[in-house]
SERO-4910 file (N, C-alpha, C, O; in steps of 0.05 Angstrom, whole numbers):
BEGIN
 pado doro    nc1    nc2    nc3   cac1   cac2   cac3    cc1    cc2    cc3    oc1    oc2    oc3
  Unk    A   -975   2954   -535   -995   2943   -514  -1019   2956   -520  -1020   2981   -522
  Unk    A  -1043   2941   -522  -1069   2953   -527  -1079   2960   -505  -1069   2955   -484
  Unk    A  -1105   2975   -508  -1119   2985   -482  -1129   2958   -466  -1130   2955   -442
  Unk    A  -1133   2944   -482  -1143   2918   -462  -1119   2907   -445  -1122   2900   -421
  Unk    A  -1095   2905   -457  -1073   2896   -441  -1067   2914   -418  -1061   2906   -396
  Unk    A  -1071   2939   -426  -1064   2958   -407  -1084   2959   -383  -1079   2961   -360
  Unk    A  -1109   2956   -395  -1129   2950   -370  -1128   2930   -352  -1135   2932   -329
  Unk    A  -1116   2909   -366  -1112   2882   -349  -1088   2880   -329  -1087   2869   -308
  Unk    A  -1066   2898   -345  -1044   2903   -329  -1049   2921   -306  -1035   2916   -286
  Unk    A  -1063   2939   -305  -1071   2956   -282  -1088   2942   -258  -1086   2946   -234
  Unk    A  -1103   2924   -270  -1119   2907   -250  -1100   2889   -236  -1103   2887   -211
  Unk    A  -1082   2876   -247  -1068   2861   -241  -1044   2870   -214  -1035   2859   -194
  Unk    A  -1042   2896   -227  -1020   2915   -204  -1033   2919   -182  -1024   2914   -159
  Unk    A  -1058   2927   -187  -1077   2935   -163  -1077   2915   -143  -1076   2920   -119
  Unk    A  -1080   2887   -156  -1089   2868   -140  -1061   2858   -125  -1064   2847   -103
  Unk    A  -1036   2861   -136  -1013   2857   -126  -1005   2879   -100   -994   2871    -80
  Unk    A  -1013   2903   -105  -1014   2926    -86  -1031   2918    -59  -1021   2919    -36
  Unk    A  -1057   2909    -66  -1071   2904    -43  -1067   2875    -30  -1078   2869     -9
  Unk    A  -1051   2856    -44  -1042   2833    -29  -1016   2847    -10  -1018   2841     14
  Unk    A   -995   2862    -16   -972   2871     -1   -985   2886     25   -975   2883     47
  Unk    A  -1011   2905     18  -1023   2916     39  -1033   2894     61  -1030   2898     85
  Unk    A  -1044   2871     52  -1058   2852     73  -1034   2835     87  -1036   2828    110
  Unk    A  -1011   2831     73   -990   2821     89   -978   2838    112   -972   2830    135
  Unk    A   -974   2870    101   -968   2885    118   -982   2884    143   -969   2881    164
  Unk    A  -1009   2886    143  -1026   2888    162  -1025   2863    179  -1026   2866    203
  Unk    A  -1025   2839    167  -1016   2814    181   -990   2816    200   -988   2811    225
  Unk    A   -971   2824    184   -945   2831    200   -948   2851    225   -938   2847    247
  Unk    A   -961   2871    220   -965   2892    241   -982   2875    266   -973   2877    288
  Unk    A  -1000   2862    264  -1016   2849    282   -996   2827    299   -997   2824    323
  Unk    A   -981   2814    284   -961   2794    297   -947   2807    312   -944   2799    335
  Unk    A   -932   2834    304   -916   2848    316   -928   2860    344   -914   2860    365
  Unk    A   -952   2869    343   -968   2882    362   -971   2860    386   -966   2866    409
  Unk    A   -977   2838    380   -985   2818    399   -959   2810    412   -958   2809    436
  Unk    A   -938   2805    398   -912   2800    407   -905   2815    426   -899   2804    447
  Unk    A   -903   2843    424   -895   2862    443   -914   2863    462   -905   2871    484
  Unk    A   -938   2858    463   -962   2855    484   -950   2831    503   -949   2829    528
  Unk    A   -944   2815    486   -934   2785    503   -909   2793    521   -907   2782    543
  Unk    A   -893   2810    512   -870   2818    522   -874   2832    551   -867   2824    573
  Unk    A   -888   2855    545   -903   2869    568   -916   2853    588   -912   2857    612
  Unk    A   -930   2835    581   -948   2817    600   -931   2797    615   -937   2790    638
  Unk    A   -911   2787    602   -897   2769    618   -874   2783    638   -865   2772    658
  Unk    A   -866   2807    629   -851   2825    651   -868   2830    670   -860   2822    692
  Unk    A   -891   2843    669   -911   2848    687   -914   2824    708   -909   2828    732
  Unk    A   -922   2802    699   -925   2780    712   -909   2767    728   -914   2755    748
  Unk    A   -880   2773    714   -855   2763    728   -847   2782    750   -834   2773    770
  Unk    A   -854   2807    749   -849   2828    767   -864   2820    792   -853   2817    814
  Unk    A   -898   2816    786   -909   2808    807   -902   2786    824   -900   2788    849
  Unk    A   -899   2762    809   -887   2741    822   -865   2744    841   -864   2734    863
  Unk    A   -843   2759    828   -822   2769    843   -826   2780    865   -813   2773    885
  Unk    A   -845   2801    868   -853   2819    890   -865   2799    912   -859   2802    936
  Unk    A   -884   2777    902   -896   2760    919   -879   2738    934   -885   2725    954
  Unk    A   -856   2737    918   -833   2719    931   -843   2685    923   -836   2665    935
  Unk    A   -858   2686    904   -868   2655    888   -844   2641    882   -827   2651    867
  Unk    A   -841   2618    893   -821   2598    882   -833   2572    876   -855   2564    883
  Unk    A   -815   2560    861   -826   2527    853   -799   2514    858   -777   2524    854
  Unk    A   -804   2486    868   -780   2470    875   -771   2451    848   -788   2438    835
  Unk    A   -753   2451    844   -744   2432    811   -718   2419    825   -700   2435    834
  Unk    A   -716   2396    827   -696   2381    831   -682   2390    859   -658   2395    861
  Unk    A   -701   2391    878   -689   2398    906   -680   2426    904   -666   2432    923
  Unk    A   -684   2442    891   -678   2471    889   -698   2490    885   -716   2484    869
  Unk    A   -699   2517    901   -718   2533    901   -709   2555    871   -688   2568    866
  Unk    A   -733   2553    856   -730   2577    832   -753   2594    834   -775   2586    838
  Unk    A   -747   2618    830   -768   2636    830   -787   2632    805   -776   2624    784
  Unk    A   -811   2636    806   -833   2637    786   -826   2652    768   -833   2643    745
  Unk    A   -813   2674    769   -808   2694    751   -786   2686    733   -784   2696    710
  Unk    A   -770   2668    742   -749   2656    723   -761   2637    706   -749   2633    685
  Unk    A   -782   2623    711   -796   2605    693   -810   2622    673   -810   2617    649
  Unk    A   -824   2645    685   -836   2660    666   -820   2668    645   -829   2662    623
  Unk    A   -796   2682    648   -780   2693    634   -768   2671    606   -764   2676    582
  Unk    A   -766   2646    620   -758   2625    603   -778   2618    582   -773   2612    558
  Unk    A   -801   2619    592   -822   2613    576   -830   2636    555   -840   2633    533
  Unk    A   -823   2656    567   -824   2683    547   -802   2678    523   -808   2686    500
  Unk    A   -776   2663    526   -760   2660    505   -777   2640    486   -779   2646    462
  Unk    A   -786   2623    495   -798   2601    476   -823   2615    457   -822   2610    433
  Unk    A   -843   2630    468   -858   2645    452   -848   2665    442   -861   2672    422
  Unk    A   -828   2681    448   -816   2700    431   -802   2682    400   -805   2691    377
  Unk    A   -789   2660    405   -782   2648    380   -799   2635    362   -793   2628    339
  Unk    A   -830   2632    379   -850   2624    362   -860   2649    343   -863   2648    319
  Unk    A   -865   2673    363   -870   2693    344   -852   2701    321   -861   2712    301
  Unk    A   -822   2697    324   -807   2701    306   -805   2682    278   -798   2687    255
  Unk    A   -815   2660    290   -818   2643    264   -841   2647    248   -842   2641    224
  Unk    A   -862   2659    262   -886   2664    250   -888   2689    232   -899   2691    210
  Unk    A   -872   2710    247   -869   2738    228   -850   2735    205   -855   2746    183
  Unk    A   -827   2719    208   -813   2715    190   -822   2696    159   -810   2696    137
  Unk    A   -849   2682    168   -860   2666    147   -875   2691    135   -874   2693    111
  Unk    A   -886   2708    148   -904   2726    133   -887   2745    117   -893   2752     94
  Unk    A   -864   2753    130   -845   2769    117   -834   2760     87   -830   2775     68
  Unk    A   -830   2732     88   -822   2713     67   -845   2719     41   -840   2723     17
  Unk    A   -871   2717     52   -893   2722     33   -893   2746     23   -900   2750      0
  Unk    A   -886   2766     41   -895   2795     31   -875   2805     10   -882   2821     -7
  Unk    A   -844   2791     13   -824   2798      0   -827   2789    -32   -816   2800    -51
  Unk    A   -846   2763    -30   -849   2751    -54   -868   2771    -71   -863   2778    -95
  Unk    A   -892   2781    -56   -914   2800    -63   -898   2820    -79   -901   2825   -103
  Unk    A   -878   2834    -59   -862   2857    -71   -841   2853    -94   -834   2872   -108
  Unk    A   -831   2829    -98   -810   2821   -121   -834   2819   -146   -832   2832   -167
  Unk    A   -851   2807   -142   -872   2805   -163   -880   2830   -176   -878   2835   -200
  Unk    A   -890   2848   -155   -897   2873   -158   -877   2893   -175   -884   2909   -192
  Unk    A   -851   2886   -165   -830   2909   -176   -825   2893   -206   -824   2909   -225
  Unk    A   -823   2866   -212   -823   2860   -237   -842   2873   -257   -834   2882   -278
  Unk    A   -868   2873   -249   -890   2884   -263   -890   2914   -270   -897   2923   -292
  Unk    A   -880   2929   -247   -879   2957   -249   -858   2963   -266   -860   2985   -277
  Unk    A   -832   2946   -273   -813   2952   -292   -826   2948   -320   -818   2962   -339
  Unk    A   -840   2935   -324   -854   2927   -352   -873   2951   -354   -871   2962   -376
  Unk    A   -890   2962   -337   -904   2981   -339   -900   3011   -339   -917   3028   -346
  Unk    A   -872   3016   -329   -863   3046   -323   -861   3056   -350   -860   3081   -351
  Unk    A   -860   3041   -376   -859   3058   -398   -886   3066   -407   -887   3084   -424
  Unk    A   -905   3056   -400   -931   3059   -412   -949   3078   -386   -970   3090   -390
  Unk    A   -939   3078   -366   -955   3091   -346   -939   3110   -327   -918   3104   -316
  Unk    A   -950   3133   -325   -936   3152   -304   -943   3146   -275   -966   3143   -267
  Unk    A   -923   3146   -261   -927   3143   -227   -924   3108   -219   -927   3099   -196
  Unk    A   -919   3096   -238   -919   3070   -233   -889   3059   -224   -871   3060   -241
  Unk    A   -885   3050   -201   -861   3047   -187   -856   3047   -159   -833   3048   -149
  Unk    A   -886   3045   -143   -888   3047   -119   -874   3025   -104   -862   3032    -84
  Unk    A   -872   2998   -111   -864   2976    -98   -833   2980    -94   -822   2979    -72
  Unk    A   -821   2986   -120   -792   2989   -124   -781   3013   -106   -758   3013    -97
  Unk    A   -799   3033   -100   -789   3055    -87   -793   3049    -57   -778   3061    -42
  Unk    A   -811   3033    -46   -809   3028    -24   -792   3005    -14   -786   3005     10
  Unk    A   -784   2988    -29   -760   2972    -27   -732   2987    -22   -718   2980     -3
  Unk    A   -725   3008    -40   -701   3019    -37   -702   3036    -11   -682   3036      3
  Unk    A   -724   3049     -3   -726   3069     21   -726   3047     46   -715   3055     67
  Unk    A   -737   3022     44   -732   3006     68   -707   2994     69   -699   2989     92
  Unk    A   -694   2989     55   -666   2981     62   -643   3001     64   -620   2993     66
  Unk    A   -650   3025     64   -630   3042     74   -628   3045    104   -607   3053    115
  Unk    A   -648   3039    118   -646   3036    147   -644   3066    159   -639   3085    144
  Unk    A   -649   3070    186   -649   3092    202   -621   3102    212   -619   3124    222
  Unk    A   -603   3087    208   -576   3092    214   -559   3095    196   -569   3098    174
  Unk    A   -531   3094    197   -508   3102    180   -509   3077    160   -503   3084    137
  Unk    A   -514   3053    163   -513   3031    149   -537   3018    140   -558   3023    152
  Unk    A   -536   3002    121   -566   2990    107   -570   2968    126   -553   2956    138
  Unk    A   -595   2965    129   -608   2944    148   -633   2936    132   -651   2952    127
  Unk    A   -632   2912    124   -653   2897    111   -677   2891    135   -672   2890    159
  Unk    A   -701   2888    122   -722   2878    138   -717   2851    155   -724   2848    178
  Unk    A   -706   2836    140   -697   2808    154   -675   2813    174   -675   2797    193
  Unk    A   -658   2829    175   -636   2839    194   -649   2854    215   -643   2849    239
  Unk    A   -667   2871    209   -685   2887    233   -701   2864    247   -700   2865    272
  Unk    A   -715   2845    235   -734   2832    251   -709   2812    269   -713   2810    293
  Unk    A   -691   2801    260   -675   2779    272   -663   2797    295   -660   2785    316
  Unk    A   -656   2825    295   -646   2836    318   -661   2844    339   -652   2844    362
  Unk    A   -688   2852    330   -706   2854    352   -714   2832    367   -715   2834    392
  Unk    A   -721   2809    355   -727   2784    373   -704   2776    388   -706   2768    411
  Unk    A   -682   2778    375   -657   2769    391   -650   2786    417   -642   2776    438
  Unk    A   -655   2814    413   -656   2831    440   -675   2821    459   -671   2820    484
  Unk    A   -698   2812    446   -718   2804    467   -714   2781    481   -720   2777    505
  Unk    A   -701   2763    465   -693   2738    477   -671   2740    500   -674   2728    521
  Unk    A   -649   2757    494   -622   2760    511   -642   2777    536   -640   2769    560
  Unk    A   -656   2797    530   -669   2804    555   -679   2786    574   -673   2786    598
  Unk    A   -696   2767    560   -707   2752    577   -691   2729    590   -697   2718    610
  Unk    A   -672   2725    577   -651   2703    588   -635   2715    614   -631   2703    634
  Unk    A   -628   2742    609   -610   2757    630   -633   2756    655   -628   2747    677
  Unk    A   -655   2767    649   -674   2768    674   -679   2741    682   -685   2739    706
  Unk    A   -678   2717    666   -684   2686    682   -660   2683    695   -663   2668    715
  Unk    A   -638   2689    691   -616   2685    704   -614   2698    732   -609   2686    752
  Unk    A   -618   2726    729   -619   2741    750   -641   2735    771   -638   2745    793
  Unk    A   -660   2721    766   -680   2715    784   -684   2684    791   -703   2675    804
  Unk    A   -666   2671    782   -670   2643    786   -663   2629    809   -669   2605    813
  Unk    A   -649   2645    827   -640   2632    850   -610   2619    847   -592   2635    843
  Unk    A   -604   2596    848   -583   2578    844   -576   2564    818   -554   2559    808
  Unk    A   -600   2560    809   -595   2535    790   -582   2545    762   -564   2532    751
  Unk    A   -596   2571    750   -587   2578    725   -560   2599    731   -546   2606    712
  Unk    A   -557   2607    759   -532   2617    766   -508   2600    763   -487   2608    752
  Unk    A   -513   2572    774   -487   2556    770   -480   2551    746   -456   2549    740
  Unk    A   -505   2549    724   -498   2546    698   -478   2574    687   -455   2572    678
  Unk    A   -492   2595    691   -477   2620    685   -453   2620    695   -437   2629    679
  Unk    A   -443   2611    721   -419   2615    732   -400   2597    718   -377   2604    713
  Unk    A   -409   2569    709   -394   2550    693   -385   2565    666   -363   2565    656
  Unk    A   -409   2576    657   -399   2589    628   -381   2609    626   -366   2611    607
  Unk    A   -381   2629    648   -364   2649    652   -334   2641    666   -318   2657    674
  Unk    A   -331   2614    668   -307   2605    677   -308   2603    710   -287   2597    722
  Unk    A   -330   2608    722   -329   2601    746   -329   2624    764   -330   2620    788
  Unk    A   -327   2653    754   -323   2678    766   -347   2695    756   -349   2701    732
  Unk    A   -365   2702    774   -391   2715    770   -399   2729    790   -388   2720    810
  Unk    A   -413   2748    795   -425   2761    808   -452   2774    801   -453   2793    786
  Unk    A   -476   2763    815   -504   2771    808   -514   2788    834   -504   2785    856
  Unk    A   -534   2805    829   -553   2817    847   -580   2806    838   -581   2800    815
  Unk    A   -603   2803    854   -627   2805    849   -644   2810    867   -639   2802    889
  Unk    A   -666   2823    865   -691   2825    885   -708   2801    885   -716   2791    864
  Unk    A   -713   2792    909   -728   2767    910   -751   2768    934   -741   2767    957
  Unk    A   -772   2769    931   -790   2775    953   -791   2798    970   -800   2798    993
  Unk    A   -781   2822    956   -772   2848    973   -748   2851    981   -741   2874    987
  Unk    A   -728   2829    983   -702   2832    996   -677   2837    974   -682   2833    950
  Unk    A   -657   2843    981   -634   2844    962   -616   2821    971   -607   2817    993
  Unk    A   -612   2806    946   -587   2783    955   -564   2784    937   -564   2786    912
  Unk    A   -545   2784    952   -519   2787    934   -507   2759    931   -505   2745    951
  Unk    A   -500   2750    907   -491   2720    903   -466   2718    887   -467   2724    863
  Unk    A   -443   2711    899   -419   2710    888   -407   2681    882   -412   2661    896
  Unk    A   -396   2680    866   -386   2651    863   -356   2651    853   -347   2669    838
  Unk    A   -343   2633    859   -313   2627    853   -309   2601    840   -322   2581    847
  Unk    A   -293   2598    823   -289   2571    807   -278   2554    830   -262   2558    848
  Unk    A   -297   2528    822   -290   2501    844   -302   2508    866   -298   2492    884
  Unk    A   -319   2528    874   -340   2530    902   -364   2536    894   -369   2544    871
  Unk    A   -381   2533    912   -413   2535    914   -418   2558    915   -403   2574    926
  Unk    A   -442   2566    902   -453   2594    902   -461   2599    936   -472   2580    947
  Unk    A   -458   2621    949   -468   2629    969   -482   2653    970   -473   2672    958
  Unk    A   -503   2657    983   -524   2676    982   -522   2694   1010   -523   2680   1030
  Unk    A   -520   2717   1013   -520   2730   1037   -543   2749   1030   -544   2761   1009
  Unk    A   -564   2751   1052   -584   2769   1052   -581   2791   1067   -575   2788   1091
  Unk    A   -584   2817   1054   -582   2843   1070   -608   2844   1087   -629   2832   1083
  Unk    A   -602   2860   1108   -632   2864   1126   -646   2885   1110   -669   2893   1116
***
């Protein structure tokens, strides 16, 4: 490898590292916005729940907070798709950088940052290996699960009927609506009943 080839290779390597940095910054921005969205939806839902705001759908009263949580699921999925797309681009840049570093490591000392980051990233913080894709999937799955549970818990009777049927007709829920505690219980083949405590 001539000096010109080495100089060109280093310039290409520097561009690859810069591309990886830019994708990482984009991913960080998407993650910050998604978590901000989660906090905003929870805050708005708590406010509507405290005010007792409801809407009528198919002749049934549903708390506005439940609709906010359902909207949160849709928005979370959109953020997941966006972040996953950027991760695919970042992985492509990392693989390309890793291939180049393997060719240059015999000619330059200290070349190998991309490969080392990939190795450390896949180790995970727990006792087992967790890839970046798995971490992303688990994060957004937990957020969607949180929103779904909250939507069912604050929905009144519509989503409770659905949940009751899924659970075989036996379920018990407690929710705070309009500052009061309502205990709702259901049995298979019977309608849900609501008892408001003083």
